[in-house]
C-alpha positions in Angstrom: -47.0 31.6 -19.7 -43.6 30.7 -18.6 -42.6 27.5 -17.0 -40.2 27.0 -14.1 -36.7 26.7 -15.1 -36.1 23.2 -13.7 -32.5 21.8 -14.5 -32.4 18.1 -15.5 -30.3 15.8 -13.4 -27.5 15.7 -16.2 -27.1 19.4 -15.8 -26.8 19.5 -12.1 -23.2 20.3 -10.9 -21.4 17.0 -10.1 -21.0 16.2 -6.2 -17.6 16.7 -5.1 -15.8 13.5 -4.2 -13.3 13.2 -1.2 -10.0 12.8 -2.4 -8.1 9.8 -1.2 -4.7 9.9 0.4 -2.9 7.0 -1.2 0.0 5.3 0.6 2.4 2.7 -1.5 5.8 1.2 -1.1 8.3 2.8 -3.5 10.6 -0.1 -3.2 7.9 -2.4 -3.9 7.0 -0.5 -7.1 10.8 -0.4 -8.2 11.1 -4.1 -7.4 8.1 -5.0 -9.3 9.0 -3.2 -12.4 12.4 -4.8 -12.4 11.1 -8.2 -11.9 8.6 -7.9 -14.8 11.4 -6.7 -16.9 13.4 -9.7 -16.1 10.6 -12.1 -16.5 9.7 -10.5 -19.8 13.2 -10.6 -21.0 13.8 -14.2 -20.1 10.4 -15.5 -21.2 10.1 -13.8 -24.6 13.9 -15.0 -25.2 12.8 -18.7 -24.5 9.5 -18.2 -26.2 10.9 -17.1 -29.6 14.5 -18.8 -29.5 13.5 -21.8 -27.7 13.1 -25.2 -29.4 10.9 -28.2 -28.5 8.6 -27.7 -25.4 10.8 -24.7 -24.2 8.4 -22.1 -25.7 5.3 -23.7 -24.0 7.1 -23.8 -20.8 8.0 -20.1 -21.1 4.6 -19.3 -22.1 3.2 -21.1 -19.0 5.7 -19.6 -16.6 5.1 -16.1 -17.8 1.3 -16.5 -17.5 1.9 -17.6 -13.9 4.5 -15.2 -12.8 3.3 -11.8 -14.4 0.0 -11.8 -12.4 1.8 -12.8 -9.2 4.5 -10.3 -9.6 1.8 -7.6 -10.2 -0.1 -8.7 -7.3 2.7 -8.6 -4.7 4.4 -5.6 -5.8 2.6 -3.1 -8.1 -0.9 -3.6 -6.8 -0.8 -3.2 -3.0 -1.9 0.3 -1.9 -3.8 1.9 1.0 -6.4 4.6 0.2 -7.7 6.9 3.1 -10.2 9.6 3.2 -12.3 11.0 6.0 -15.0 8.5 5.5 -13.2 5.1 4.9 -10.0 3.1 4.8 -9.6 1.1 1.5 -6.8 -1.5 1.7 -5.8 -3.0 -2.0 -3.8 -6.3 -1.0 -2.5 -8.7 -3.5 -5.9 -10.6 -3.9 -8.4 -8.7 -2.0 -9.8 -5.2 -1.8 -11.0 -4.5 1.8 -13.2 -1.4 2.3 -13.7 -0.4 6.0 -15.5 2.5 7.1 -13.7 4.3 10.0 -16.7 3.4 12.2 -15.8 -0.2 11.7 -12.1 0.1 12.5 -11.2 -1.0 16.0 -7.4 -0.3 15.9 -4.2 0.0 13.8 -1.4 -2.1 15.0 2.3 -2.1 14.1 4.8 -4.7 15.2 6.6 -6.8 12.6 3.8 -5.9 9.9 1.2 -3.1 9.9 -2.5 -4.4 10.2 -5.9 -3.0 10.8 -8.2 -4.8 13.3 -11.9 -4.5 12.5 -14.6 -4.5 15.2 -15.7 -7.7 13.8 -12.3 -9.2 15.1 -10.9 -9.7 11.7 -7.4 -8.6 10.9 -6.3 -7.3 7.7 -2.7 -6.8 6.7 -1.3 -3.6 5.1 0.8 -4.9 2.2 1.5 -1.3 0.8 3.1 -0.2 4.3 5.8 -2.8 5.1 7.7 -2.5 8.2 11.3 -2.0 8.0 13.0 -2.8 11.3 16.1 -1.5 10.2 14.6 1.9 9.1 12.8 1.9 12.6 16.0 1.3 14.6 17.7 4.1 12.6 14.9 6.6 13.5 14.9 5.5 17.1 18.6 6.1 17.5 18.2 9.5 15.9 15.3 10.3 18.2 17.3 9.2 21.2 20.4 11.4 19.9 18.2 14.3 19.5 16.8 13.9 23.0 20.2 13.8 24.5 21.3 16.9 22.6 18.2 18.9 23.5 18.7 17.8 27.2 22.4 18.7 27.4 21.7 22.1 25.8 23.9 21.4 22.7 23.2 23.3 19.4 20.9 21.4 17.0 21.1 21.1 13.3 18.5 23.1 11.4 17.1 26.3 12.5 13.5 27.6 12.8 11.9 30.5 11.6 13.3 32.8 14.3 16.9 31.2 14.3 16.1 28.6 17.1 17.2 25.0 16.5 14.3 22.6 15.9 14.3 18.7 16.5 10.7 18.1 16.3 10.7 16.1 13.0 14.3 15.5 12.4 17.2 14.0 14.5 20.6 15.7 15.2 22.1 14.2 12.1 19.2 15.7 10.0 17.5 12.4 9.4 13.8 11.6 10.3 13.1 10.5 14.0 10.3 8.3 12.7 10.4 5.5 10.2 8.3 6.2 7.0 5.8 3.3 7.8 5.3 4.3 11.4 4.6 8.0 10.0 1.8 6.4 7.9 0.4 4.6 10.6 0.5 7.7 12.7 -1.7 9.6 9.9 -4.1 6.7 9.9 -4.5 6.6 13.5 -5.0 10.4 13.8 -7.8 10.2 11.1 -9.4 7.2 13.0 -9.4 9.1 16.2 -10.8 12.1 14.4 -13.5 10.6 12.2 -14.2 7.3 13.8 -17.6 8.3 15.3 -18.9 10.6 12.4 -22.1 9.6 10.7 -20.5 9.7 7.3 -17.8 7.2 8.3 -20.2 4.4 9.4 -21.3 1.4 7.3 -20.5 -2.1 6.7 -16.9 -3.6 5.6 -16.8 -5.2 2.0 -14.2 -7.6 0.7 -13.7 -8.1 -3.1 -11.4 -10.7 -4.5 -9.2 -9.9 -7.4 -10.2 -12.8 -9.6 -8.7 -11.0 -12.7 -5.0 -11.8 -11.1 -5.8 -15.0 -9.4 -7.5 -16.7 -12.4 -4.7 -16.3 -14.8 -2.0 -17.2 -12.2 -3.9 -20.5 -11.5 -4.4 -21.2 -15.2 -0.7 -20.6 -15.9 0.3 -22.9 -12.9 -1.8 -25.8 -14.0 -0.6 -25.5 -17.6 3.1 -25.5 -16.2 2.5 -28.5 -13.9 0.9 -30.3 -16.9 3.9 -29.6 -19.0 6.5 -30.7 -16.4 4.5 -33.9 -15.6 4.2 -35.0 -19.3 7.9 -33.9 -20.1 9.7 -36.7 -22.0 
């Protein structure tokens, strides 16, 4: 007698996961790496070459600064897929299903407004007013050239000038942070009412970064207070 061939749960093919689109600040990453290098260089130099209380002060300063630099430069990121938006800020990770997102706003900062009324800033997508002004100038120049019938830089597949994405000088007509927000808004409009994009907002605190920073700061204050 033969028995039905039932596959065990372990042998079942894995359920495909939805890939996230990841948005980060390149300048933040570069600045963070440079700051960590400077802190490590100065700190370890004082730690191994200093005398008296200097090594202890250097150790306390490094314990304080390393987590803070990582939190504010390397850590921030925004992850988006068709179901939810996950915001990794310096000391929190906020996960919002698209159904819980009311709006995405851009002014001097980029932020998400949840339907509960809570606002969450997108640290990984900083606003550059200078880049925005340059992009607006390029867009205005491109519009004037198009209206006057002047030839545009760059040609399409059939030889016609195209100014849809780039200005007359070849530069982008939208700032990079505004492009990110446009992409997120498009996903919100497209997926906000889908069943798989519903759920509850969750917030997790990054104690693994906050705790060392607090310990280092307390140690630094104690050493400075008892100096002499």
